[in-house]
C-alpha positions, 0 to 999 in steps of 0.5 A, a space after each residue: 440546583 442538582 440538575 444545574 450541576 449535572 448539566 455543567 458536568 456534561 458540558 465540562 466532559 464535552 469540553 474535555 474530550 474536545 480539548 483532548 482531540 485539539 491537543 492531539 492534533 496540535 501535537 503533530 509537530 514536524 520539521 521536514 518541509 514535505 510530509 504525508 501520513 496515510 492509512 494503507 488499507 483505505 488510502 486515506 490521507 490523515 495529515 499532510 504538509 506540501 504533499 504535492 511538492 516535487 522533490 528529489 527522492 534519493 533512495 526512496 526511488 527504490 520503492 518503485 524498483 521493488 514494486 516492479 520487481 515483485 510484480 515481475 515475480 508474481 507474473 512468473 517472469 522472474 523467480 526468487 532463486 534466479 541468479 542475477 549477474 552484476 554488470 560493470 555498470 551495476 558494479 560502478 555505482 557509488 553511494 550506498 552499495 554492497 560492493 558487488 563485483 563485476 561478473 558476480 552473481 547473487 540470487 534475486 532473494 539476496 539482491 532484494 535484501 541488499 536493496 531493502 536492508 542496505 539500500 544497495 545502488 549496485 544491487 538495484 541496477 543489477 536487478 533492473 538489468 536482470 528484468 529489463 536488459 538495461 537500466 534505461 529500459 527499466 526506468 521506462 517501466 518505472 515511469 509507465 507504472 507511475 502513470 498507471 498509478 496516477 502519480 502526477 508529480 513523479 518522474 524517474 531517471 534512474 532506478 536507485 535515486 543516485 542521480 541529482 538530475 532535476 528531472 528525477 523527482 517525486 512528491 510525498 503523496 506520490 511516495 505514499 501511493 507507491 508505498 501503499 501499492 507495494 505493501 498491500 499488493 506484495 506484503 511479503 516485502 515485510 520479510 525483507 524490510 524488518 531485517 536489522 542485520 544479515 550476512 551475505 557471501 560474495 563469491 568472485 574470482 578473488 575468492 569468497 568473503 562475507 559482508 554484513 547488511 545493516 539496515 538504514 532504517 533506524 526506526 526498527 530499533 526506535 519505534 516498536 510498531 515499525 514494519 519498513 520501508 525505505 530511507 534515502 539521502 543525498 546532498 540534494 534530497 537531504 533526508 527522506 523516509 517512507 516509514 510503515 508501521 502496524 498497530 492494532 490491525 492498522 497499517 500506516 505510511 508516513 513519508 518524510 522528505 527534505 528533513 535536515 538531518 537523519 535524527 529529524 527524519 526519524 523523529 518526524 516519521 515517528 511523530 506522524 505514525 504515533 499521531 495516526 494511531 492515536 486518532 484512527 479507528 478502522 471499521 472492517 466488514 469482511 462480507 462473509 455473510 451469505 446472500 440469498 439468491 436473486 430471482 431471475 426472469 426469463 432465464 434457464 434457471 430461476 435464481 442466481 447466487 450472489 456474492 460481495 465484490 469484496 470487504 468494506 473498510 472505513 477509517 474514522 479519525 473524528 472520534 465517532 463510535 463505529 459500533 453504530 455503523 449500519 449496513 443495508 442491502 439494496 437489491 431488486 426483486 428480480 433481474 432479467 436474463 441473460 445475467 453475466 457472471 460478475 454483473 453488478 446487481 445491487 450493493 451493500 450500503 454503509 451508514 454512520 449516524 445516518 450519513 453514507 460512508 460507502 458501499 460494496 457492489 453485490 455481484 452475480 456469482 454465475 452466468 444465467 443464459 436467457 431461456 429459449 423456446 426449447 427450455 420452456 418446453 423442458 420446463 412444461 414437460 417436467 411438470 407433467 412428469 412430476 
């Protein structure tokens, strides 16, 4: 009788755990027609609805504008203290703007704040012209970058999203991918996207005046884990957002497109982010352990030092125990010279409950040239001198 009660208790516990997971999944209740939830470090999609549907992006177009801007900074082609001139074209932009006057200059750092905080269309065009000469040339760069990232459902016609052209489109999945590229390659973007309010100074021929930038991302006040990223809205696009958040070392990206109103946009984003954090556990191996050198046959040196290509990350959303992840090092007994630096000589393999979940290449850390006749003579001569 006691044994039967014990078995029943175990079964009930299992059912309870399963039902809790099913309830959690059922709570992903969003209203927008197209959404995606992605974990940033792995790029794994956790939840999606009509993710590849092409839609008007409005100002979340500026995610690509910001990505290219930070790439240009990293390449040394522009600097944060550059003075960016506002052209007549940039000044004429409607929609959300920071009211830059023709001929006005602002530092690039300030312009980035104008784009990220206040979604300034005028600032976006001014930065695009500063980088590429014309907005049209910059848009070409945007489309080239979209192709490089494999964004199959994206095409741009301006740098700020103000256009209503049917040829200016993207998808929730593509927005998540470009958002991931921005925040993982250029995490300094968060210094800007977490600003709630800040003053800038206009200096023009008419004099000096202050203007307050106020964030369009209300999640900064509504959801404590929010880190960014960009909102957008037009009559055609309706209400969109690419929302980023960090909790317990996990970065989430929630993209909402076509929401009927601002409140729904932020509610959907918060629902997605909360769901993502509730079901996700991230396994990280930074691969900082030392690897023993590998024997080299026929080389000028007898061993080559090894290194991992990088860290390993695995996102679990199924409730598995990541404490059971097993790491196995696969290496040959020796390699034949010559050995190129960076050559793949083996791999670290990872398993969860016996199933493979990924691997990290192991590389030769130095170049080892093939031994020649004179090298063998030196070795023999060295033996006599010992």
